[in-house]
SEVO-148178 format. One record per residue (C-alpha): residue in three letters; z, x, y. Coordinates in steps of 0.25 Angstrom, whole numbers, padded with zeros to 4 digits, always signed. Layout:
// SEVO-148178
ALAZXY ...
***
This chain:
// SEVO-148178
MET+0323+0625+0582 ILE+0335+0617+0588 LEU+0335+0607+0576 LEU+0333+0618+0566 ASN+0347+0624+0571 LEU+0354+0613+0564 PHE+0348+0617+0550 CYS+0350+0632+0550 THR+0360+0643+0552 LYS+0361+0650+0565 GLU+0355+0662+0559 ILE+0343+0655+0555 PHE+0342+0648+0568 PHE+0341+0661+0576 ILE+0331+0666+0566 LEU+0322+0654+0568 LEU+0324+0655+0583 LYS+0318+0669+0581 ALA+0307+0664+0573 GLU+0303+0654+0584 TYR+0303+0666+0594 LEU+0294+0673+0585 ALA+0285+0661+0584 ILE+0284+0660+0599 LYS+0282+0675+0601 PHE+0270+0676+0592 ASN+0264+0663+0596 SER+0266+0655+0584 PHE+0266+0640+0584 TYR+0276+0638+0573 ILE+0288+0646+0568 GLU+0282+0652+0555 PRO+0290+0658+0543 ILE+0285+0672+0547 HIS+0293+0669+0561 ILE+0305+0665+0553 LEU+0305+0678+0544 SER+0302+0687+0556 ALA+0314+0681+0563 LEU+0323+0683+0551 CYS+0318+0698+0551 LEU+0321+0700+0566 THR+0335+0693+0566 LYS+0348+0698+0560 ASN+0350+0690+0547 LEU+0353+0692+0532 PHE+0338+0695+0529 SER+0336+0705+0540 PHE+0349+0712+0536 LEU+0346+0713+0521 PHE+0332+0715+0519 LEU+0325+0721+0532 ASN+0322+0736+0533 LYS+0329+0741+0546 ASN+0319+0752+0548 ILE+0308+0742+0550 LYS+0306+0737+0564 ILE+0305+0722+0561 ASP+0303+0717+0575 LYS+0290+0725+0577 LEU+0285+0722+0563 ILE+0287+0707+0565 ASN+0281+0707+0579 SER+0269+0715+0574 MET+0267+0705+0562 LEU+0269+0692+0570 ASN+0259+0698+0581 GLU+0248+0700+0570 ILE+0250+0685+0565 ASN+0239+0676+0571 PHE+0247+0665+0576 ARG+0240+0655+0584 ASN+0242+0657+0599 TYR+0250+0645+0604 LYS+0256+0643+0618 PHE+0271+0648+0619 SER+0281+0637+0617 LYS+0296+0638+0617 PHE+0298+0632+0603 LYS+0291+0633+0590 LEU+0290+0624+0578 PHE+0292+0629+0563 SER+0280+0629+0555 ILE+0280+0620+0542 ARG+0281+0633+0534 SER+0294+0637+0542 LEU+0300+0623+0541 ASN+0298+0623+0526 LEU+0304+0636+0525 LEU+0316+0632+0533 ASN+0318+0620+0525 LYS+0318+0628+0512 SER+0329+0637+0518 LYS+0339+0626+0520 ASN+0351+0627+0512 LYS+0360+0616+0506 ASN+0367+0615+0520 ARG+0354+0613+0526 LEU+0355+0626+0534 ILE+0344+0636+0534 ASN+0349+0649+0530 SER+0344+0663+0531 ILE+0344+0667+0516 ASP+0335+0655+0511 LEU+0326+0656+0524 ILE+0323+0671+0521 PHE+0321+0667+0506 TYR+0311+0656+0509 LEU+0304+0664+0520 ILE+0301+0675+0510 GLN+0296+0665+0499 GLU+0286+0660+0509 ASP+0271+0663+0504 ASN+0268+0668+0518 LEU+0259+0680+0521 LEU+0266+0683+0535 ILE+0280+0683+0528 ASN+0275+0692+0517 LYS+0269+0701+0527 LEU+0282+0702+0535 ILE+0290+0705+0522 PHE+0280+0716+0518 ASN+0281+0722+0532 LEU+0296+0722+0531 LYS+0295+0730+0518 LEU+0301+0719+0510 GLN+0297+0715+0496 LYS+0296+0700+0495 ILE+0300+0698+0480 ILE+0312+0707+0481 LEU+0316+0700+0494 LEU+0315+0686+0488 LYS+0323+0691+0476 THR+0334+0697+0484 LEU+0335+0685+0493 ASN+0335+0675+0481 ASN+0347+0683+0475 TYR+0354+0683+0488 ILE+0352+0668+0489 LYS+0358+0666+0475 ASN+0371+0674+0480 LEU+0372+0663+0491 ASN+0370+0651+0481 LEU+0383+0645+0485 ASN+0383+0635+0495 ASN+0386+0640+0509 ILE+0397+0630+0512 ASN+0403+0632+0498 ILE+0404+0647+0501 ILE+0410+0645+0515 ASN+0420+0635+0510 LYS+0424+0645+0499 TYR+0428+0655+0509 THR+0434+0646+0520 ASN+0444+0636+0522 VAL+0447+0625+0532 ASN+0462+0624+0529 LEU+0465+0628+0543 PHE+0459+0616+0549 ASN+0466+0606+0540 ASN+0476+0603+0551 LEU+0471+0602+0565 SER+0483+0596+0572 ASN+0493+0603+0580 LEU+0482+0610+0588 VAL+0484+0613+0603 ASP+0472+0616+0611 ARG+0470+0631+0615 ASP+0458+0630+0624 ILE+0457+0644+0629 GLU+0457+0651+0616 LEU+0448+0640+0609 ASN+0438+0640+0620 ASN+0437+0656+0619 ILE+0434+0654+0604 ILE+0423+0643+0606 LYS+0416+0652+0617 ILE+0415+0663+0607 LEU+0410+0654+0596 ILE+0398+0649+0604 ARG+0394+0663+0610 LYS+0382+0670+0605 PHE+0388+0684+0603 LYS+0402+0687+0597 SER+0404+0672+0594 ASN+0415+0675+0584 PRO+0429+0673+0590 LEU+0440+0683+0585 LEU+0454+0676+0587 ILE+0465+0687+0590 GLY+0479+0682+0590 GLU+0492+0683+0584 ILE+0496+0675+0572 GLY+0502+0662+0577 VAL+0495+0661+0591 GLY+0486+0649+0585 ARG+0473+0656+0581 ARG+0471+0646+0569 SER+0474+0635+0579 LEU+0462+0639+0587 ILE+0453+0638+0575 LYS+0458+0624+0572 LEU+0455+0620+0587 LEU+0441+0625+0585 PHE+0439+0618+0572 LYS+0444+0605+0578 LYS+0435+0606+0590 ILE+0423+0609+0581 LYS+0427+0597+0572 PHE+0428+0587+0583 HIS+0416+0593+0590 LYS+0424+0596+0603 ILE+0417+0610+0604 SER+0405+0617+0610 LYS+0392+0611+0603 ASN+0389+0625+0598 LEU+0401+0624+0589 LYS+0401+0609+0585 PHE+0395+0611+0572 LYS+0403+0623+0568 GLU+0412+0624+0555 ILE+0424+0632+0555 LYS+0429+0638+0542 ILE+0441+0647+0539 LEU+0437+0660+0531 ASP+0446+0661+0519 LEU+0447+0676+0517 SER+0456+0675+0505 VAL+0446+0666+0497 LEU+0435+0677+0501 LEU+0443+0688+0496 THR+0447+0681+0483 THR+0433+0677+0480 SER+0429+0691+0482 ILE+0438+0697+0471 ASN+0428+0693+0461 ASN+0416+0693+0470 ASN+0411+0704+0479 ILE+0417+0701+0493 GLU+0404+0705+0500 HIS+0396+0695+0493 GLN+0407+0684+0496 LEU+0406+0688+0511 LYS+0391+0687+0511 LEU+0392+0673+0505 LEU+0401+0669+0516 ILE+0393+0675+0527 GLU+0380+0669+0522 SER+0386+0656+0520 SER+0392+0656+0534 LYS+0379+0659+0540 ASN+0372+0648+0532 HIS+0382+0638+0537 GLY+0378+0641+0551 ASN+0390+0634+0558 LEU+0402+0641+0552 ILE+0414+0647+0560 LEU+0422+0655+0550 ILE+0437+0658+0554 CYS+0442+0671+0549 LEU+0457+0671+0550 ASP+0459+0686+0547 ILE+0446+0692+0551 HIS+0450+0706+0549 LEU+0451+0703+0534 LEU+0437+0698+0534 LEU+0432+0710+0541 ASN+0440+0719+0532 ILE+0433+0712+0520 PHE+0419+0716+0526 SER+0423+0730+0529 LYS+0427+0732+0514 GLN+0414+0727+0508 ASN+0406+0736+0499 GLU+0399+0747+0507 ASN+0388+0748+0496 SER+0384+0734+0498 ASN+0369+0732+0502 ILE+0373+0719+0510 SER+0385+0721+0519 SER+0393+0708+0521 LEU+0398+0714+0534 ASN+0384+0716+0539 LEU+0381+0701+0535 PHE+0393+0697+0543 LYS+0389+0705+0555 ILE+0375+0698+0554 ALA+0381+0685+0553 LEU+0390+0687+0565 GLU+0380+0693+0573 SER+0370+0682+0571 LYS+0381+0671+0573 PHE+0378+0666+0559 ILE+0393+0665+0557 GLN+0405+0664+0567 ILE+0419+0669+0564 ILE+0432+0666+0571 GLY+0441+0678+0567 ILE+0456+0678+0568 THR+0465+0690+0569 THR+0477+0695+0576 SER+0477+0705+0588 LYS+0484+0716+0578 ILE+0473+0715+0568 TYR+0462+0714+0579 ASN+0467+0727+0585 LYS+0469+0734+0572 GLU+0456+0730+0564 LEU+0446+0721+0572 LYS+0446+0727+0586 ASN+0435+0737+0583 ASN+0429+0730+0571 TYR+0413+0729+0573 ILE+0412+0714+0569 ILE+0424+0710+0578 GLU+0418+0718+0590 ASN+0404+0713+0589 PHE+0405+0698+0584 PHE+0419+0693+0588 GLU+0425+0689+0601 THR+0440+0690+0602 VAL+0449+0678+0606 ILE+0463+0682+0609 ILE+0472+0670+0605 SER+0485+0672+0613 GLU+0498+0666+0610 PRO+0500+0652+0616 ASN+0510+0651+0628 GLU+0523+0643+0626 ILE+0517+0630+0632 LYS+0505+0630+0622 THR+0515+0634+0611 PHE+0523+0621+0615 GLU+0511+0613+0614 ILE+0508+0619+0600 LEU+0522+0616+0595 LYS+0521+0602+0600 GLN+0509+0600+0591 TRP+0516+0605+0579 SER+0529+0599+0582 LYS+0526+0585+0575 GLU+0521+0592+0563 LEU+0533+0601+0562 MET+0543+0589+0564 GLN+0536+0581+0553 PHE+0535+0593+0543 HIS+0550+0597+0545 ASN+0555+0583+0547 VAL+0562+0587+0560 ASN+0562+0583+0575 PHE+0562+0592+0588 TRP+0560+0590+0602 PRO+0550+0598+0611 LYS+0561+0607+0617 ILE+0562+0613+0603 LEU+0547+0617+0604 LYS+0551+0624+0617 GLN+0563+0631+0610 SER+0555+0636+0599 ILE+0545+0642+0609 ILE+0555+0648+0618 LEU+0563+0655+0606 SER+0551+0659+0598 LYS+0545+0666+0611 LYS+0559+0673+0613 TYR+0561+0678+0599 LEU+0548+0678+0591 LYS+0540+0687+0601 SER+0532+0694+0589 ARG+0526+0680+0586 VAL+0517+0671+0594 PHE+0516+0657+0599 PRO+0514+0646+0594 LEU+0517+0651+0580 LYS+0531+0657+0583 ALA+0536+0644+0590 LEU+0530+0635+0578 GLU+0537+0644+0568 VAL+0551+0643+0575 LEU+0549+0628+0576 ASP+0545+0627+0561 ILE+0557+0635+0556 ALA+0567+0628+0565 CYS+0562+0615+0559 THR+0566+0620+0545 LYS+0580+0623+0550 ILE+0583+0608+0550 TYR+0587+0602+0537 ASN+0597+0592+0530 LYS+0599+0585+0544 LYS+0596+0570+0547 TRP+0591+0573+0561 LYS+0582+0585+0560 ILE+0580+0589+0575 LEU+0576+0603+0578 ASN+0585+0610+0588 ASN+0586+0624+0596 LEU+0595+0630+0585 LYS+0585+0628+0574 ILE+0574+0635+0583 LYS+0584+0647+0585 GLN+0586+0647+0570 ALA+0571+0648+0567 ILE+0570+0659+0577 SER+0582+0666+0570 ASP+0574+0665+0557 LEU+0561+0671+0563 THR+0568+0682+0570 GLY+0580+0686+0563 ILE+0588+0685+0575 PRO+0602+0678+0571 GLU+0603+0664+0575 SER+0616+0667+0582 ILE+0609+0676+0592 LEU+0599+0666+0595 ILE+0609+0656+0598 GLN+0618+0666+0606 ASN+0606+0669+0615 ASN+0609+0656+0622 ASN+0622+0661+0627 ILE+0619+0675+0633 ASN+0634+0676+0639 GLU+0640+0675+0625 LYS+0629+0685+0619 LEU+0632+0695+0630 LYS+0647+0694+0628 SER+0646+0696+0613 LEU+0637+0708+0616 GLU+0647+0715+0625 TYR+0659+0712+0615 GLU+0651+0717+0603 LEU+0646+0730+0609 LYS+0660+0734+0614 ARG+0665+0731+0600 ASN+0655+0739+0592 ILE+0652+0751+0602 TYR+0664+0760+0605 GLY+0665+0769+0617 GLN+0653+0765+0625 ASP+0658+0755+0635 LYS+0650+0759+0647 ALA+0637+0759+0638 LEU+0640+0745+0633 THR+0643+0740+0647 ASN+0629+0745+0652 ILE+0622+0739+0640 ILE+0629+0725+0641 THR+0626+0725+0656 SER+0611+0727+0653 ILE+0610+0717+0642 LYS+0618+0707+0651 ARG+0607+0709+0662 ALA+0596+0707+0652 TYR+0601+0694+0645 THR+0605+0688+0659 GLY+0590+0689+0663 LEU+0592+0700+0673 LYS+0584+0710+0666 GLN+0569+0713+0670 LEU+0560+0703+0663 ASN+0554+0708+0650 ARG+0562+0721+0649 PRO+0570+0723+0637 VAL+0584+0718+0636 GLY+0590+0732+0638 SER+0585+0746+0638 TRP+0595+0758+0637 ILE+0596+0772+0633 PHE+0608+0775+0625 TRP+0613+0789+0627 GLY+0624+0795+0619 PRO+0628+0805+0608 SER+0625+0801+0593 GLY+0634+0790+0587 THR+0639+0784+0600 GLY+0634+0770+0596 LYS+0620+0770+0603 THR+0613+0764+0590 GLU+0625+0756+0587 LEU+0625+0749+0600 ALA+0610+0746+0599 LYS+0613+0739+0585 ILE+0624+0731+0591 ILE+0615+0726+0603 ALA+0604+0722+0593 LYS+0614+0714+0585 LEU+0621+0707+0596 LEU+0609+0704+0605 PHE+0598+0702+0594 GLY+0606+0698+0582 SER+0606+0710+0572 GLU+0606+0725+0572 LYS+0593+0724+0565 GLU+0587+0720+0578 ILE+0587+0735+0582 ILE+0574+0743+0582 LYS+0577+0758+0581 PHE+0567+0769+0583 ASP+0571+0784+0581 MET+0564+0791+0593 SER+0564+0804+0586 GLU+0552+0798+0578 PHE+0544+0796+0590 MET+0543+0810+0596 GLU+0528+0811+0595 LYS+0518+0805+0605 HIS+0511+0797+0594 SER+0524+0791+0589 ILE+0522+0780+0600 SER+0512+0773+0591 ARG+0524+0770+0581 LEU+0530+0762+0591 ILE+0518+0754+0597 GLY+0508+0756+0586 SER+0496+0765+0584 PRO+0485+0765+0595 PRO+0471+0760+0592 GLY+0463+0769+0582 TYR+0475+0775+0575 ILE+0481+0771+0562 GLY+0491+0759+0563 TYR+0485+0753+0575 GLY+0488+0738+0576 GLU+0500+0739+0567 GLY+0510+0740+0579 GLY+0521+0750+0582 GLN+0535+0750+0576 LEU+0542+0746+0590 THR+0532+0736+0594 GLU+0531+0729+0581 ILE+0546+0728+0578 VAL+0549+0723+0592 ASN+0538+0713+0591 LYS+0545+0707+0579 LYS+0559+0709+0584 PRO+0559+0707+0599 TYR+0574+0705+0600 SER+0579+0719+0596 VAL+0586+0732+0601 ILE+0576+0744+0601 LEU+0583+0757+0599 PHE+0575+0770+0602 ASP+0584+0781+0596 GLU+0584+0795+0603 ILE+0573+0791+0613 GLU+0573+0805+0619 LYS+0566+0810+0606 ALA+0554+0800+0608 HIS+0541+0805+0614 GLU+0540+0802+0629 ASP+0528+0792+0626 ILE+0539+0783+0618 THR+0547+0782+0631 ASN+0535+0779+0639 LEU+0532+0768+0629 MET+0546+0762+0632 LEU+0543+0760+0647 GLN+0535+0747+0644 ILE+0546+0742+0635 LEU+0557+0745+0645 ASP+0549+0740+0657 ASP+0541+0728+0652 GLY+0548+0724+0639 ILE+0535+0726+0631 LEU+0527+0736+0623 THR+0513+0736+0620 ASP+0509+0741+0606 SER+0496+0748+0602 THR+0489+0735+0600 GLY+0492+0730+0614 LYS+0502+0720+0609 LYS+0514+0718+0619 ILE+0528+0719+0612 ASP+0540+0712+0620 PHE+0552+0720+0621 SER+0559+0711+0631 ASN+0570+0707+0621 THR+0573+0720+0616 ILE+0584+0731+0619 ILE+0579+0745+0620 ILE+0589+0756+0618 PHE+0585+0771+0618 THR+0596+0780+0612 SER+0597+0795+0616 ASN+0606+0807+0616 LEU+0598+0815+0625 GLY+0607+0826+0632 CYS+0618+0823+0623 PRO+0627+0835+0622 LYS+0628+0842+0608 ASN+0642+0847+0611 PRO+0654+0842+0620 ASN+0653+0855+0629 GLU+0639+0851+0634 PHE+0646+0839+0642 LYS+0660+0841+0647 VAL+0662+0826+0647 PHE+0664+0825+0632 GLU+0679+0826+0629 GLU+0681+0826+0614 GLY+0686+0814+0608 LYS+0688+0806+0621 LEU+0680+0795+0628 LEU+0672+0801+0640 SER+0679+0798+0654 LYS+0671+0789+0664 HIS+0668+0802+0672 SER+0663+0809+0659 TYR+0655+0797+0655 ASN+0648+0796+0668 TYR+0645+0811+0668 LEU+0639+0810+0654 GLU+0631+0798+0658 ILE+0625+0805+0670 ASN+0622+0818+0663 ILE+0615+0810+0651 LYS+0607+0802+0661 LYS+0602+0814+0667 VAL+0597+0820+0654 ILE+0590+0806+0650 HIS+0583+0805+0664 LYS+0578+0819+0663 TYR+0573+0817+0649 PHE+0566+0803+0650 LYS+0556+0798+0661 PRO+0561+0790+0672 GLU+0552+0778+0669 PHE+0558+0777+0656 LEU+0573+0778+0660 ASN+0570+0768+0672 ARG+0567+0757+0662 ILE+0580+0759+0654 ASP+0591+0750+0658 GLU+0602+0760+0656 ILE+0606+0773+0650 ILE+0618+0771+0641 VAL+0627+0783+0639 PHE+0636+0782+0626 ASN+0649+0789+0626 PRO+0652+0799+0615 LEU+0662+0793+0606 THR+0677+0796+0606 ILE+0687+0798+0594 GLU+0693+0784+0599 ILE+0680+0777+0598 LEU+0677+0784+0585 ILE+0690+0778+0579 ASN+0685+0764+0583 ILE+0671+0767+0577 ALA+0678+0771+0564 GLU+0685+0758+0564 LYS+0671+0751+0566 PHE+0665+0759+0555 ILE+0676+0755+0545 ASN+0675+0741+0549 GLN+0660+0741+0546 LEU+0663+0747+0532 GLN+0673+0736+0529 GLN+0663+0725+0533 GLN+0653+0732+0524 LEU+0662+0731+0512 LEU+0665+0716+0515 VAL+0650+0714+0516 ASN+0648+0720+0502 ASN+0659+0711+0496 SER+0668+0723+0494 SER+0683+0719+0493 VAL+0687+0732+0500 PHE+0694+0733+0513 ILE+0696+0746+0521 SER+0708+0750+0529 VAL+0706+0763+0537 ASP+0718+0770+0544 LEU+0717+0772+0559 ASN+0720+0787+0557 ILE+0708+0788+0548 LYS+0699+0782+0559 HIS+0705+0792+0569 PHE+0702+0803+0559 LEU+0688+0799+0557 ALA+0686+0798+0572 ILE+0691+0812+0574 LEU+0684+0818+0562 SER+0670+0812+0566 TYR+0671+0814+0581 HIS+0660+0821+0589 PRO+0656+0817+0603 PHE+0641+0818+0600 TYR+0640+0812+0586 GLY+0647+0799+0589 ALA+0651+0790+0577 ARG+0642+0795+0567 PRO+0651+0806+0561 LEU+0662+0795+0560 LYS+0653+0786+0552 LYS+0649+0797+0542 LEU+0664+0801+0541 ILE+0668+0786+0538 GLU+0657+0786+0527 LYS+0662+0799+0521 LEU+0677+0796+0521 ILE+0678+0781+0520 GLU+0665+0775+0514 LYS+0663+0786+0503 PRO+0676+0784+0496 LEU+0675+0769+0499 SER+0662+0768+0491 GLU+0668+0776+0479 LEU+0680+0766+0479 LEU+0672+0754+0479 LEU+0665+0758+0466 ASN+0678+0759+0459 LEU+0685+0746+0465 ASN+0685+0733+0458 LEU+0681+0724+0469 THR+0679+0711+0461 LYS+0694+0709+0458 PHE+0701+0717+0470 SER+0700+0719+0485 TYR+0704+0733+0490 LEU+0710+0738+0503 LEU+0705+0753+0505 SER+0714+0760+0515 PHE+0710+0773+0521 ILE+0721+0782+0527 PHE+0722+0796+0533 ASP+0732+0806+0528 LYS+0736+0814+0540 LYS+0743+0824+0531 PHE+0731+0828+0523 LYS+0721+0823+0533 GLU+0713+0815+0523 PHE+0708+0801+0520 LYS+0716+0793+0510 TYR+0713+0778+0505 SER+0721+0768+0497 ILE+0716+0756+0489 LYS+0724+0743+0489 LYS+0719+0733+0478 ILE+0719+0718+0481 LYS+0716+0708+0470 LYS+0706+0697+0474 ASN+0710+0682+0473 
***
């Protein structure tokens, strides 16, 4: 029996072991054809699945029949020999690959002119002629050579290049241990794209190729299942038939390990098969896996596993998961060293090992949504493309930063500026005070908090800053958040805004972190977690936080304390490089009489501001839980705007309008009289509406007539100076146009 293992598939080997057991049990000197057929009936295989009646108690039937047969009584022995008839039968059943397969073995067994076999077939309520005809037709469907079928649906392109591989002994040993197990011997590799799942398959292939592996796997052959070929072939042919061909050919091969790069797609194909089919390819697949006739190494991501595979019957019963973790920085450095020679030759550049370290450091800092080693390798590859038209092509740190800029969208100037914290903080203070009017105390508190964070004095892993901006509408809360995003993270687009009036219900928390298991949308991630994963350097603005359900503020505790948030799939999202801003106008008076501190048109005195701040903080502390407020860096109270400040804001809006005209290549220049700015400020002033009425007034009185003029002016030949003046006598706007000929 041991030698016979070299000439048969595992399926047949176990069937023949069963036949030997029956010969021993019923005192037969030889293993006869009847023992082989009985073993086929008692084990799970294609024949028993397709033809045997499940209502018949086969084990009792066979035991009864073999008991009646008058075998000669021989002494018990551990091993039995095959009779001449059995050896002839096995010899006939060999296919072109010299492996005994189940289909031919059954066919030749039933063809035997043997009374015992005929009797067993009759007792099983099978008709011999119909059975032979059915088997013959099935064999014709499998007339293609097994190797040709396997080669048709697989490829070995992945194994063309076995260089640049770094040993990952722990994960590889886990895979090997599963492959040599008796039960659940199919590894399922779960890991994010880029952690090196395919490299592990290459390492396994290399070990098998050079026989540096367990003797159980020495003669295995690894093939990559090409699902695209399978699907393309199935356009004109029934996909179920194609799958059956592949499964049967793999079984007959006997020593095949199939690699399925997207195993969820294969299982989806099985689930969509024809329900009316008599022979289910899904059931064939189950039998093949259960009997260990084929082995599969599946590859997937944690997101797909949680969404589609976690509760899948086949995955649960036949696969053992192997978590492929992201390699650490030391291992990543080894991998980059292996790739560096090939990269230098490909790009015709040179670089030192310190450049590899720089690509690892910067990719870790700025590409948090990606994984090592792929993200560091991508940075290095893109940086190499930045060197051209130079005699000495040497890669430097600047090119690495340019590559990071390309991948993240963070301006290169911001990345370079990060090296000089002092300059960055000085420009921050200047720009904030230049763009935000009348909020000096608020700005001072914010700048102090940011300085503490950027000088390394903030608690590790907490966000850069977290504040509640309180103030009446239009006082510059959102505008300040935009300017902070632009100055610290390079663009106003780096602000993530959530209107908390949309999160008033308890279930709305799933919109932020994703739906829980069992609900629609599970595994897709939440709006907050997904966008922060992609943009880890950003300002997150929760507008009107008092309107959100209390579970939302409870969710914030994890972010504010540890700088992380766990989504519904268990993935941890890093918030340590974000700035968290909550805006609120909770307790804001609806008219000046509610707080005597408001003096119409004048800036609040220091005493009045302090009085306002104390009262507002009392309202906020009464509304929000202490555990939430204790994690906030500071509550920033915004001053109501004054007429004087509104005049400055009016000038800012008009300057922005002029810049917009220049950007659109319009040769129109605006001049606005100071009296007009004063008039606009007085007309739009309200202590609780801020600058928004002013913006609407400018749109109505300046932008609207300007748009009509632009349609009638000849801007190709002339430039125009448009002067707005205020007629005090008639208390109305007037404008004059001066035409200037272009050179």
